[in-house]
C-alpha positions, 0 to 999 in steps of 0.5 A: 601453334596455339597449346589448344590446337597442340592438345588437339592434334596431340590427342588425335594421334592417340587415337588408334589406328583403323585397320587397314584391311577394316572392309574386309572385316566388316564383310565377315562380320556381316555374313556371320550376323546373317546367320544369327538374326532373322530374315526383315518381315517380307509382307508375303501372301503365302498360298500353301494347302489351297488358301491364301494366308496374309501377312497377319495371319488371316487366312482364306480359301479365297478368291482374294480381290486385289489390284496388282500394282507391278511384277517382275520374273523371279528365277530360283534354283535349290540343289538337290532333290525338294524335301520339305523336313529340310528346306535348302537354301537358293543356290542361283536366282535372278530377278528383273523385268526382261523375259528370261530367252531375252538374254537380258535376265542374268543372275544377281549379283549375290550368285556367288557361281551362276549356272550360266551366262544369263537366263536363256534355255540356251545359255543355262543347264538349269533353265532348260527342259528335261532338267529338273531332277525328275519329270519334264519340267525345269530344275530353275523354278520360272516364276512371276513375283506380283506386289499387290495391295487391297482394293481399299488400300491408302497411303499407309497400306503396305503392299505384299507380294505373291507368287505365281509359280511356273503352273500358274505363268500361263494363266497370268501372262493370257490375263495380262494380255487380255487387259493391253488387247479388250481394254488398254489397260495394266493390271495397276489399272483394276480391280483383279479376282485371284482363286484358286483352280479347282480343278488341281490339287494344289494352288494354281492360280487363276486371274480374272478381271472384275473391273477398273479402279479409279484412283489409278494415280495413288495405286502408282504412288504405291508401285514407285515406292514399292520397288526395293520390295519387288526386286529384292534379292530373296524373301524369307522362303520355305521352298514348299512346294506349290504348283 
């Protein structure tokens, strides 16, 4: 063995050994770190007070014109009774394209103790009617997570998220069905007007077809790039009651 090679071997042997349980230590450190730093920016459009508040702080009662480039189910359950002064973290959630009652939508892999085998009403006691702490609703909040961009978007535009609360699901599903049946298009192919129902005190969303948009290819490219945002586990939720 050459003198140079021998020096390298001896230097390597003198390095401190890596602990066998390093992965456990890393997991522990990640858990501790998550409680010490803030969440990533969510680019979420807030709806509190029946106003559309954009990520940059601009606020307006609307209506808001957007292109809905994609959407998915977002199911979330918060333990205990709602308290605006003490928001709780969810203890179970699921995100995906499959219908909740299809049997294909299941709790996210990060959920330690799912309330059900799947999100089907027959499989999850928290997704049954009359399971809410009060009233006849469900304890699990059935929502749609939308990914939207302004009609004048370009390749540098950052997509934004918006949530359709349980009360607005019928309006959204009816809107998507009308686009399909009457125009033969997807939401990504048109400009949509989103407004608040004036007859409701809470922010119940309404959807209206305005016109086809001609930049479908560019919008589709943004749709593909925003997959991580659509299916991200959680956003910085404040658990405010919306609808």
